Backbone as a chain_set.jsonl record, in Angstrom:
{"seq": "MHLPKNSNTATLTARTVTTTEYALKNSLSGLLQRFATHLIESPCIAVCKLDSARTHCTGCFRTVGEIEGWPAFSREQKYRVISDAAARKLAATQQK", "coords": {"N": [[44.201, 86.297, 84.417], [44.872, 83.2, 83.041], [47.327, 81.584, 81.301], [47.648, 78.776, 79.233], [50.207, 76.376, 79.677], [52.582, 75.424, 77.355], [54.868, 73.134, 75.874], [56.729, 74.437, 74.244], [56.72, 77.136, 75.08], [57.572, 76.886, 77.753], [60.149, 75.796, 77.38], [61.39, 77.847, 75.93], [61.261, 79.933, 77.807], [62.833, 78.891, 79.916], [65.286, 78.668, 78.58], [65.761, 81.362, 78.0], [66.015, 82.45, 80.587], [68.268, 81.023, 81.46], [70.188, 81.954, 79.615], [70.155, 84.676, 80.235], [70.991, 84.603, 82.941], [73.548, 83.544, 82.573], [74.762, 85.598, 81.057], [74.638, 87.669, 82.935], [76.258, 86.615, 85.012], [78.738, 86.482, 83.658], [79.105, 89.204, 83.128], [79.238, 90.31, 85.734], [81.457, 88.915, 86.665], [83.498, 89.871, 84.993], [83.457, 92.563, 85.755], [84.176, 92.379, 88.471], [86.782, 91.363, 88.188], [88.062, 93.505, 86.876], [87.766, 95.441, 88.866], [89.154, 94.281, 91.013], [91.76, 94.199, 89.994], [92.285, 96.845, 89.87], [92.363, 97.703, 92.471], [94.549, 98.799, 94.88], [96.091, 98.656, 97.859], [96.057, 101.346, 100.129], [98.961, 103.071, 101.273], [98.724, 104.189, 103.742], [99.195, 104.325, 107.242], [97.792, 105.154, 109.351], [99.011, 107.098, 110.926], [98.921, 110.009, 110.862], [100.603, 112.724, 110.256], [102.207, 115.684, 109.429], [105.53, 116.318, 108.282], [108.176, 118.49, 109.609], [108.754, 120.36, 107.632], [106.452, 120.329, 106.303], [105.983, 118.804, 104.005], [105.489, 116.112, 103.57], [103.752, 113.194, 104.88], [104.626, 111.835, 108.014], [104.039, 109.28, 108.653], [103.214, 107.597, 106.439], [104.778, 108.634, 104.47], [103.901, 109.908, 102.171], [103.228, 112.679, 99.969], [101.151, 115.601, 100.471], [99.625, 116.078, 98.183], [99.766, 113.543, 96.982], [98.389, 112.025, 98.839], [95.842, 113.215, 98.769], [95.18, 112.753, 96.076], [95.107, 109.994, 95.827], [92.678, 108.248, 95.684], [91.786, 108.693, 93.041], [93.902, 108.057, 91.412], [95.593, 106.166, 88.86], [96.525, 102.678, 88.478], [99.258, 102.592, 87.8], [100.094, 105.122, 88.638], [99.633, 104.894, 91.378], [101.444, 102.862, 92.087], [103.759, 104.228, 91.549], [103.631, 106.281, 93.476], [103.835, 104.734, 95.8], [106.426, 103.77, 95.468], [107.903, 106.195, 95.445], [107.299, 107.122, 98.026], [108.488, 105.135, 99.569], [111.157, 105.629, 98.955], [111.428, 108.172, 100.096], [111.058, 107.492, 102.772], [113.27, 105.822, 103.236], [115.357, 107.663, 102.803], [114.824, 109.407, 104.933], [115.276, 107.771, 107.147], [117.964, 107.249, 106.864], [119.091, 109.664, 107.392], [118.971, 109.949, 110.089]], "CA": [[44.143, 85.484, 83.22], [45.798, 82.082, 83.121], [47.671, 81.058, 79.987], [48.066, 77.37, 79.301], [51.625, 76.157, 79.406], [52.904, 74.381, 76.392], [56.288, 72.78, 75.986], [57.543, 75.436, 73.553], [56.822, 78.313, 75.944], [58.4, 76.527, 78.912], [61.525, 75.637, 76.919], [61.881, 79.173, 75.58], [61.444, 80.668, 79.052], [63.998, 78.317, 80.606], [66.46, 79.024, 77.801], [65.956, 82.797, 78.177], [66.526, 82.654, 81.939], [69.635, 80.502, 81.483], [71.022, 82.887, 78.857], [70.238, 85.908, 81.015], [71.84, 84.322, 84.093], [74.916, 83.389, 82.064], [75.249, 86.935, 80.698], [74.816, 88.404, 84.18], [77.442, 86.072, 85.678], [79.917, 86.936, 82.913], [79.237, 90.641, 83.318], [79.717, 90.52, 87.1], [82.811, 88.37, 86.76], [84.385, 90.84, 84.351], [83.49, 93.755, 86.595], [84.975, 92.062, 89.657], [88.185, 91.251, 87.78], [88.571, 94.86, 86.651], [87.797, 96.105, 90.158], [90.224, 93.681, 91.808], [93.067, 94.576, 89.469], [92.478, 98.271, 90.098], [92.561, 97.949, 93.892], [95.879, 98.752, 95.468], [95.893, 99.139, 99.214], [96.705, 102.61, 100.471], [100.088, 102.906, 102.19], [98.421, 104.871, 105.001], [99.294, 103.493, 108.441], [96.998, 105.882, 110.364], [99.864, 107.981, 111.727], [98.818, 111.154, 109.967], [101.265, 113.91, 110.791], [103.145, 116.225, 108.448], [106.881, 116.591, 108.774], [108.37, 119.899, 109.983], [108.712, 121.176, 106.412], [105.087, 120.167, 105.793], [106.038, 118.293, 102.637], [104.95, 114.749, 103.5], [103.291, 112.57, 106.121], [105.696, 111.066, 108.658], [103.581, 107.898, 108.801], [103.274, 106.858, 105.164], [105.764, 109.335, 103.639], [103.319, 110.461, 100.949], [102.997, 114.12, 99.991], [99.741, 115.954, 100.612], [99.015, 115.852, 96.868], [99.636, 112.102, 96.767], [97.322, 111.555, 99.729], [94.57, 113.707, 98.222], [94.904, 112.183, 94.762], [95.14, 108.531, 95.844], [91.487, 107.544, 95.173], [91.6, 108.878, 91.598], [95.104, 107.653, 90.676], [95.613, 104.888, 88.145], [97.427, 101.678, 89.083], [100.639, 103.019, 87.576], [100.347, 106.264, 89.523], [99.693, 104.402, 92.758], [102.727, 102.181, 92.267], [104.787, 105.285, 91.575], [103.523, 106.921, 94.789], [104.393, 103.787, 96.774], [107.877, 103.776, 95.256], [108.431, 107.49, 95.894], [107.169, 107.174, 99.484], [109.524, 104.247, 100.117], [112.434, 106.349, 98.811], [111.44, 109.219, 101.125], [111.233, 106.848, 104.072], [114.667, 105.394, 103.297], [116.169, 108.874, 102.969], [114.591, 109.934, 106.271], [115.908, 106.889, 108.143], [119.405, 107.354, 106.712], [119.513, 110.963, 107.955], [118.958, 109.876, 111.555]], "C": [[45.232, 84.438, 83.311], [46.044, 81.552, 81.72], [48.093, 79.609, 80.125], [49.551, 77.254, 78.953], [51.75, 75.112, 78.316], [54.41, 74.174, 76.424], [57.183, 73.816, 75.316], [57.753, 76.676, 74.419], [57.733, 78.02, 77.126], [59.866, 76.409, 78.515], [62.135, 76.99, 76.602], [62.159, 79.983, 76.837], [62.674, 80.165, 79.804], [65.283, 78.706, 79.897], [66.784, 80.513, 77.978], [66.539, 83.092, 79.549], [67.974, 82.196, 82.017], [70.584, 81.452, 80.763], [71.214, 84.183, 79.62], [71.139, 85.72, 82.227], [73.305, 84.218, 83.676], [75.529, 84.753, 81.732], [75.519, 87.762, 81.947], [76.058, 87.929, 84.921], [78.718, 86.532, 84.98], [80.167, 88.421, 83.117], [79.789, 90.95, 84.705], [81.144, 90.027, 87.275], [83.82, 89.335, 86.153], [84.545, 92.102, 85.179], [84.353, 93.517, 87.826], [86.459, 91.941, 89.322], [88.79, 92.63, 87.553], [88.727, 95.602, 87.969], [88.968, 95.593, 90.991], [91.599, 94.096, 91.297], [93.341, 96.061, 89.668], [92.793, 98.58, 91.559], [94.022, 97.786, 94.28], [95.722, 99.387, 96.838], [96.685, 100.417, 99.46], [97.864, 102.349, 101.435], [99.875, 103.594, 103.538], [98.522, 103.893, 106.166], [98.621, 104.167, 109.634], [97.87, 106.618, 111.376], [99.99, 109.255, 110.899], [99.379, 112.41, 110.624], [102.276, 114.384, 109.746], [104.506, 116.458, 109.095], [107.033, 118.089, 109.042], [108.342, 120.835, 108.776], [107.335, 121.146, 105.748], [105.058, 119.7, 104.345], [105.438, 116.901, 102.503], [104.54, 114.254, 104.884], [104.433, 111.744, 106.708], [105.29, 109.615, 108.909], [103.775, 107.097, 107.529], [104.26, 107.457, 104.165], [105.221, 109.769, 102.281], [103.184, 111.965, 101.102], [101.501, 114.369, 100.149], [99.012, 115.703, 99.286], [98.815, 114.373, 96.568], [98.514, 111.515, 97.626], [95.961, 111.961, 99.169], [94.198, 113.008, 96.919], [94.753, 110.674, 94.733], [93.882, 107.858, 95.277], [91.329, 107.622, 93.65], [92.789, 108.387, 90.767], [94.915, 106.312, 89.983], [96.533, 103.922, 88.892], [98.874, 102.136, 88.979], [101.016, 104.174, 88.502], [100.479, 105.812, 90.975], [101.008, 103.679, 93.03], [103.875, 103.18, 92.331], [104.79, 105.981, 92.942], [104.145, 106.02, 95.856], [105.911, 103.766, 96.678], [108.515, 105.065, 95.773], [108.386, 107.604, 97.416], [108.223, 106.294, 100.149], [110.901, 104.91, 100.04], [112.534, 107.461, 99.85], [111.689, 108.622, 102.512], [112.68, 106.398, 104.251], [115.582, 106.58, 103.527], [116.041, 109.427, 104.381], [115.29, 109.073, 107.325], [117.431, 106.944, 108.045], [119.944, 108.651, 107.274], [119.625, 110.903, 109.48], [120.23, 109.275, 112.102]], "O": [[46.381, 84.751, 83.623], [45.117, 81.127, 81.031], [48.827, 79.261, 81.05], [50.064, 77.937, 78.067], [51.109, 74.061, 78.353], [55.134, 75.004, 76.973], [58.298, 74.05, 75.782], [58.863, 77.205, 74.477], [58.587, 78.842, 77.461], [60.739, 76.878, 79.245], [63.28, 77.254, 76.968], [63.189, 80.652, 76.924], [63.474, 80.971, 80.279], [66.272, 79.04, 80.55], [67.953, 80.882, 78.094], [67.461, 83.899, 79.667], [68.818, 82.897, 82.575], [71.676, 81.725, 81.26], [72.316, 84.731, 79.65], [71.969, 86.582, 82.516], [74.191, 84.745, 84.35], [76.676, 85.027, 82.085], [76.519, 88.478, 82.013], [76.835, 88.749, 85.409], [79.677, 86.929, 85.642], [81.313, 88.847, 83.263], [80.705, 91.761, 84.841], [81.946, 90.661, 87.961], [84.875, 89.585, 86.736], [85.645, 92.644, 85.291], [85.173, 94.363, 88.183], [87.303, 92.377, 90.104], [89.91, 92.896, 87.99], [89.711, 96.314, 88.169], [89.69, 96.379, 91.604], [92.51, 94.321, 92.094], [94.494, 96.49, 89.638], [93.416, 99.598, 91.859], [94.638, 96.749, 94.029], [95.27, 100.526, 96.956], [97.837, 100.542, 99.045], [97.756, 101.497, 102.317], [100.767, 103.576, 104.386], [98.007, 102.777, 106.098], [98.854, 103.793, 110.783], [97.504, 106.744, 112.545], [101.037, 109.534, 110.314], [98.718, 113.063, 111.432], [103.088, 113.605, 109.246], [104.612, 116.752, 110.285], [106.13, 118.869, 108.741], [107.94, 121.991, 108.904], [107.087, 121.844, 104.765], [104.222, 120.139, 103.555], [104.932, 116.544, 101.439], [104.928, 114.815, 105.909], [105.127, 111.035, 105.979], [106.117, 108.808, 109.334], [104.418, 106.048, 107.535], [104.544, 106.853, 103.131], [105.99, 109.976, 101.343], [103.044, 112.475, 102.214], [100.688, 113.459, 99.982], [97.901, 115.173, 99.28], [97.811, 113.989, 95.968], [97.786, 110.622, 97.192], [95.041, 111.145, 99.105], [93.027, 112.707, 96.687], [94.316, 110.12, 93.725], [94.015, 106.959, 94.446], [90.789, 106.699, 93.04], [92.691, 108.309, 89.542], [94.18, 105.444, 90.454], [97.232, 104.314, 89.826], [99.625, 102.074, 89.952], [102.107, 104.203, 89.073], [101.34, 106.298, 91.707], [101.615, 103.863, 94.085], [104.838, 102.995, 93.075], [105.857, 106.238, 93.498], [104.893, 106.491, 96.714], [106.602, 103.746, 97.697], [109.54, 105.03, 96.454], [109.32, 108.12, 98.029], [108.787, 106.667, 101.177], [111.714, 104.769, 100.954], [113.601, 107.675, 100.426], [112.435, 109.18, 103.317], [113.251, 106.582, 105.326], [116.487, 106.513, 104.358], [117.03, 109.868, 104.967], [115.836, 109.603, 108.293], [118.12, 106.711, 109.038], [121.128, 108.74, 107.601], [120.308, 111.73, 110.085], [120.378, 109.143, 113.317]]}, "num_chains": 1, "name": "protein.A"}
């Protein structure tokens, strides 16, 4: 079945598509911004080996719990882990 096109239908359809595209772009943009602000690169350097006391990795200086929990941690938690790992690394290098 072929419906005749009239100017009102064409205008309404174009307006609906434009509005839908605009809403989709805004939705994706917001999602990408939230995703980008949540991403914090893992401090892992692919030298995965526990220290002799088995408390932390000698590569990234994170504890086993910090390594396991990393994907689920909030931004604040991740920054805290990075800070704590840096302190462990500094302490380890000062002991040598």
